[in-house]
C-alpha positions as CSV (number, residue, x, y, z in Angstrom):
1,M,-14.6,-4.0,15.6
2,A,-11.3,-4.5,13.2
3,R,-8.2,-5.6,15.3
4,I,-5.6,-3.9,13.4
5,V,-1.6,-4.9,14.6
6,V,0.5,-1.8,13.8
7,D,4.4,-2.5,14.1
8,A,5.7,0.4,16.6
9,M,8.8,-0.5,15.3
10,G,8.5,0.3,11.4
11,S,9.1,4.3,11.1
12,D,12.4,5.8,10.7
13,D,11.3,8.1,13.2
14,F,9.9,5.0,15.4
15,P,7.7,4.5,17.9
16,K,6.3,8.1,18.5
17,P,4.4,8.5,14.8
18,D,4.0,4.6,14.1
19,V,1.7,5.5,18.1
20,E,0.8,8.5,17.6
21,G,-1.3,7.0,14.3
22,S,-2.5,4.5,16.0
23,V,-4.3,6.3,19.3
24,K,-5.6,9.1,16.4
25,A,-7.4,5.9,14.4
26,A,-8.4,4.3,17.7
27,R,-10.5,7.2,18.5
28,E,-11.4,8.3,15.0
29,Y,-11.9,5.0,13.8
30,G,-13.2,2.5,16.6
31,V,-10.8,0.2,15.5
32,E,-8.7,-2.6,18.5
33,I,-5.3,-1.5,18.2
34,I,-2.2,-3.9,18.7
35,L,0.8,-2.4,18.5
36,V,3.9,-4.6,18.4
37,G,7.5,-3.7,19.3
38,D,9.9,-3.3,22.5
39,E,7.6,-2.0,25.2
40,S,9.6,-0.3,27.1
41,K,9.9,2.2,24.2
42,I,6.3,2.0,23.3
43,K,4.9,2.3,26.1
44,P,6.0,6.6,27.3
45,V,5.0,7.6,23.9
46,L,1.7,5.9,24.2
47,D,1.2,7.3,27.9
48,S,2.1,10.6,26.5
49,Q,-1.2,9.9,24.2
50,N,-3.6,10.1,27.3
51,P,-5.7,6.8,25.3
52,G,-7.8,6.1,28.8
53,R,-10.0,3.3,28.2
54,L,-9.1,3.3,24.4
55,P,-8.9,-0.3,23.0
56,I,-5.4,-0.8,22.6
57,R,-2.4,-2.8,23.9
58,I,1.2,-3.6,23.3
59,V,2.6,-7.3,22.4
60,H,6.7,-7.2,23.4
61,A,8.6,-7.9,20.6
62,P,12.6,-7.9,21.3
63,E,13.4,-7.8,17.2
64,M,13.1,-5.4,14.6
65,L,14.3,-5.7,11.2
66,T,16.5,-2.4,9.5
67,M,16.7,-1.6,5.6
68,E,20.3,-3.7,6.9
69,D,18.7,-7.0,7.1
70,K,19.5,-8.6,3.6
71,G,19.9,-11.9,2.3
72,E,20.5,-14.8,4.4
73,A,20.3,-13.2,8.2
74,L,16.6,-11.5,6.6
75,T,15.4,-15.0,5.9
76,F,16.9,-16.4,9.2
77,K,15.1,-13.5,11.0
78,A,11.9,-13.6,9.1
79,R,11.4,-18.0,9.6
80,H,12.4,-17.9,13.1
81,G,12.8,-13.9,14.6
82,Q,10.6,-12.4,16.9
83,S,11.0,-9.4,15.5
84,S,7.8,-7.1,15.5
85,M,6.9,-7.6,11.9
86,A,7.4,-11.8,12.5
87,V,5.3,-11.2,16.2
88,G,2.6,-9.3,14.4
89,M,1.6,-11.5,11.2
90,D,1.7,-14.2,13.9
91,L,-1.4,-12.5,15.2
92,V,-3.4,-12.4,12.2
93,K,-2.5,-15.9,10.9
94,K,-4.2,-16.9,14.6
95,G,-6.9,-15.0,14.0
96,E,-6.2,-12.8,16.9
97,A,-6.0,-9.8,14.5
98,D,-7.7,-8.4,10.8
99,A,-4.5,-7.2,9.3
100,F,-0.8,-6.3,10.1
101,V,0.1,-2.2,9.1
102,T,4.0,-1.5,9.0
103,A,5.7,1.4,7.8
104,G,9.1,-0.8,7.4
105,N,11.7,-2.2,5.2
106,T,9.4,-3.0,2.2
107,G,11.6,-6.0,1.7
108,A,11.7,-6.7,5.3
109,G,8.2,-7.2,5.3
110,M,7.6,-9.1,2.0
111,V,9.7,-11.3,3.0
112,T,8.3,-11.8,6.6
113,A,5.1,-12.2,5.0
114,L,6.1,-15.3,2.9
115,F,7.4,-16.7,5.3
116,R,4.9,-16.3,8.6
117,L,1.6,-16.0,6.4
118,G,2.4,-18.2,3.2
119,R,1.0,-17.0,-0.1
120,I,-2.7,-17.5,-1.1
121,R,-3.2,-20.8,-3.2
122,G,-2.4,-20.4,-6.8
123,V,-0.5,-16.6,-6.6
124,D,2.9,-17.2,-7.7
125,R,4.0,-13.5,-6.1
126,P,2.4,-11.1,-4.0
127,A,2.4,-7.6,-5.0
128,L,2.6,-4.5,-3.7
129,A,0.0,-2.6,-5.1
130,P,-0.7,1.2,-4.2
131,I,-3.0,4.0,-5.2
132,F,-2.8,6.4,-7.6
133,P,-4.6,9.8,-8.0
134,T,-6.0,10.3,-11.1
135,A,-8.2,12.7,-13.0
136,T,-11.1,11.0,-12.1
137,G,-10.8,9.2,-8.7
138,S,-8.1,6.7,-7.6
139,C,-6.5,4.1,-10.2
140,V,-4.6,0.5,-8.0
141,V,-1.5,-0.2,-9.6
142,L,0.5,-3.4,-9.1
143,D,3.1,-4.1,-9.5
144,I,5.4,-1.4,-7.6
145,G,8.3,-2.7,-6.6
146,V,8.2,-6.3,-5.3
147,N,9.1,-8.1,-8.3
148,P,11.0,-5.9,-10.7
149,D,11.2,-9.1,-13.3
150,C,7.5,-10.5,-14.1
151,T,6.8,-13.3,-16.1
152,P,3.2,-13.1,-18.2
153,E,1.3,-15.0,-15.6
154,N,2.6,-13.1,-12.6
155,L,1.1,-9.8,-14.8
156,I,-2.4,-12.0,-15.0
157,Q,-2.5,-12.6,-11.4
158,F,-2.0,-9.2,-10.5
159,A,-4.5,-8.2,-12.5
160,I,-7.5,-10.4,-10.6
161,M,-6.2,-9.5,-7.2
162,G,-6.0,-6.1,-8.2
163,S,-9.4,-6.1,-9.8
164,I,-11.3,-7.6,-6.7
165,Y,-9.0,-4.8,-4.2
166,A,-10.6,-2.2,-6.3
167,E,-14.0,-3.4,-5.6
168,K,-14.0,-4.7,-2.4
169,V,-12.4,-1.8,-1.2
170,R,-13.0,1.0,-3.5
171,G,-16.3,0.1,-4.6
172,V,-15.6,0.3,-8.1
173,K,-18.3,-1.8,-10.0
174,N,-16.7,-4.3,-12.5
175,P,-13.2,-2.1,-12.7
176,K,-11.2,-1.9,-15.6
177,V,-7.9,-3.3,-16.0
178,G,-5.0,-1.8,-17.8
179,L,-1.7,-3.2,-18.8
180,I,1.1,-0.1,-19.0
181,S,2.8,-0.2,-22.1
182,N,4.9,2.7,-24.0
183,G,1.8,2.7,-26.4
184,E,-2.2,2.2,-26.9
185,E,-1.7,0.0,-29.8
186,E,-2.0,-3.9,-29.3
187,G,1.3,-5.2,-30.8
188,K,3.0,-2.0,-28.3
189,G,5.2,-2.8,-25.5
190,N,8.2,-4.8,-24.6
191,E,8.6,-8.9,-25.0
192,L,6.5,-9.5,-22.0
193,V,3.5,-6.8,-22.5
194,R,3.4,-8.7,-26.1
195,A,3.2,-11.6,-24.2
196,A,0.8,-11.4,-21.4
197,T,-1.9,-9.2,-23.6
198,P,-3.7,-12.4,-24.9
199,L,-3.7,-13.8,-21.2
200,F,-5.4,-10.4,-20.7
201,K,-7.6,-10.8,-23.5
202,N,-8.8,-14.1,-22.9
203,S,-9.5,-13.5,-19.0
204,K,-12.3,-12.9,-17.3
205,L,-11.7,-8.9,-16.4
206,N,-13.3,-6.2,-17.9
207,Y,-9.8,-5.5,-20.1
208,Y,-9.5,-2.1,-21.5
209,G,-6.6,-2.7,-23.5
210,N,-2.8,-1.3,-22.9
211,V,-1.7,2.2,-21.5
212,E,0.7,5.0,-21.2
213,G,1.5,6.6,-18.0
214,K,-1.2,9.6,-19.4
215,E,-4.2,7.0,-19.2
216,V,-3.4,5.9,-15.7
217,I,-3.3,9.1,-14.4
218,G,-5.8,10.3,-17.1
219,G,-8.3,7.9,-14.7
220,K,-9.0,6.1,-18.0
221,V,-8.1,2.2,-16.4
222,D,-9.0,1.7,-12.5
223,V,-6.6,-1.2,-12.2
224,A,-3.3,-0.8,-14.3
225,V,-1.1,-3.7,-14.2
226,T,3.4,-4.3,-14.5
227,D,5.9,-5.6,-13.4
228,G,8.2,-4.3,-10.3
229,F,10.8,-2.4,-11.9
230,T,8.3,0.1,-13.9
231,G,6.0,0.4,-11.1
232,N,8.5,1.3,-9.1
233,V,10.2,3.8,-11.5
234,M,6.4,5.4,-11.8
235,L,5.7,6.0,-8.4
236,K,8.9,7.3,-7.1
237,T,9.0,9.7,-10.3
238,S,5.1,10.7,-9.7
239,E,5.7,11.5,-5.8
240,A,8.6,13.5,-7.1
241,I,6.6,15.4,-9.5
242,G,3.9,16.1,-7.1
243,K,6.4,17.1,-4.7
244,L,8.0,19.6,-7.5
245,I,5.1,21.0,-8.8
246,L,3.9,22.2,-4.7
247,D,7.2,23.4,-4.1
248,E,8.1,25.2,-7.0
249,I,4.0,26.7,-6.5
250,K,5.2,28.0,-3.2
251,I,8.3,29.1,-4.1
252,K,6.6,31.8,-6.6
253,I,3.8,32.7,-4.5
254,K,7.1,33.5,-1.6
255,N,8.4,35.5,-4.5
256,G,5.8,37.0,-7.0
257,G,5.6,40.5,-4.7
258,P,2.6,41.5,-2.4
259,L,0.0,41.3,-5.4
260,T,1.3,37.2,-6.3
261,M,0.7,36.6,-2.0
262,L,-2.6,38.3,-2.3
263,G,-3.8,36.3,-4.8
264,G,-1.8,33.0,-2.8
265,L,-3.9,33.6,-0.6
266,L,-7.1,34.1,-2.5
267,V,-6.5,30.8,-4.0
268,K,-5.3,28.8,-0.7
269,P,-8.0,26.6,-0.1
270,A,-7.2,25.1,-4.2
271,L,-3.7,24.6,-3.4
272,T,-5.1,22.8,0.1
273,S,-6.8,20.5,-1.7
274,L,-4.1,19.9,-4.5
275,K,-1.6,19.2,-1.6
276,S,-4.1,16.8,-0.1
277,L,-4.2,14.9,-3.6
278,L,-0.5,15.1,-4.0
279,D,0.1,13.7,-0.7
280,P,1.1,10.2,0.1
281,S,0.2,10.1,3.9
282,V,-3.4,10.5,2.8
283,Q,-3.3,7.1,1.2
284,G,-0.7,5.6,4.1
285,A,-0.2,2.5,2.8
286,A,0.1,0.0,-0.1
287,V,-1.5,-3.6,0.4
288,L,0.3,-6.2,0.0
289,L,-1.6,-8.8,-2.7
290,G,-1.7,-12.1,-2.5
291,V,-0.4,-13.9,0.9
292,N,-2.4,-15.5,2.9
293,G,-3.0,-12.6,5.8
294,L,-4.4,-8.9,4.7
295,V,-0.2,-6.6,5.4
296,L,-0.1,-3.3,4.1
297,I,3.1,-1.7,4.2
298,G,3.4,2.0,3.9
299,H,6.7,5.1,3.7
300,G,9.6,4.9,6.0
301,R,9.1,8.2,6.0
302,S,5.7,7.9,6.9
303,D,4.4,10.9,10.2
304,A,1.3,10.4,12.1
305,T,-1.3,11.7,9.7
306,A,0.1,8.1,7.3
307,I,0.0,5.7,10.4
308,Q,-3.6,6.9,10.5
309,S,-4.4,6.7,7.2
310,A,-3.3,3.0,6.7
311,I,-5.2,1.8,9.5
312,R,-8.3,2.9,8.1
313,L,-7.1,1.5,4.7
314,A,-6.5,-1.8,6.8
315,R,-10.0,-1.7,8.3
316,N,-11.9,-1.1,4.8
317,A,-9.9,-3.8,3.7
318,A,-10.8,-6.3,7.0
319,E,-14.5,-4.8,6.9
320,S,-14.8,-5.7,2.3
321,K,-13.2,-9.7,3.3
322,V,-11.7,-8.7,0.4
323,L,-9.0,-11.2,1.2
324,D,-11.6,-14.1,1.3
325,A,-13.0,-12.9,-2.4
326,M,-9.7,-12.7,-3.8
327,K,-9.2,-16.6,-2.8
328,T,-12.5,-17.5,-4.4
329,A,-11.4,-15.4,-7.7
330,I,-7.5,-17.1,-7.8
331,E,-9.5,-20.3,-7.5
332,E,-11.7,-20.1,-10.1
333,S,-8.9,-19.1,-12.2
334,L,-7.5,-22.1,-11.6
335,K,-10.5,-24.3,-13.1
336,K,-9.6,-23.1,-16.8
């Protein structure tokens, strides 16, 4: 049984979505849940969910990290504090849990993971890797915000980690890896992309070449690699476009008269499927690759469904032994 730590103080509306999603996950996925945070706030919500004999327990953490924690204050709390993130990651480090899930501050999650878990040997920087929906299934995109400025060496490390993740967790055999650029042809792209290209071509990766956004969404590659600045813009733009499409469809149906509304009823199953495809809560979280432990970070606005989905993803990552495979692959890359 996978043991998943959930930061009960993570979401914007903590601890309700965090606890409710955890209870749903324990019921559906057969995982052990460890809720970390202020016990006085967590316990009433947990009791209201009638958990019965589900394997859920609370570990008290007297502090929490917020969006206001930055710079030296964040570093001090990440290194020495007893926040829900710190206490939860310590459980993973001590082997008392298999993965940590939070919907808290991404920067705080990354900094705390670096201090509490450390990096995998051979990895300079961790990368946040969400799953993008595509025309043929899905694509792992990294980095999407942790590292706005990268070196070519960072990108090849991202690619190795993303490839292992796609294979072990997503079940993709020999995943195709693309380098995000402003043109498909070799030689296109900024200085970073052009400098990284030889590293990708000489690697053991199944390197596809340069990809534009349309190739990523079109399903041409299974892993798409970029710096955190570009990746973050790409992620937020994609989410905004998805929301715009759904909102506009609803408005057009509502204002289109009786026949249009009737047509809307007929296509409702298709629209429901489309919403599921574009809804970030279906994946729930992005995995932070490169730290020496499984850490998954979701949206601050996560609801119970998103938390439940994040726990499912954490369980799959733990059971696939993706961390061990990643360590091995990075070690092999260091021998070149």
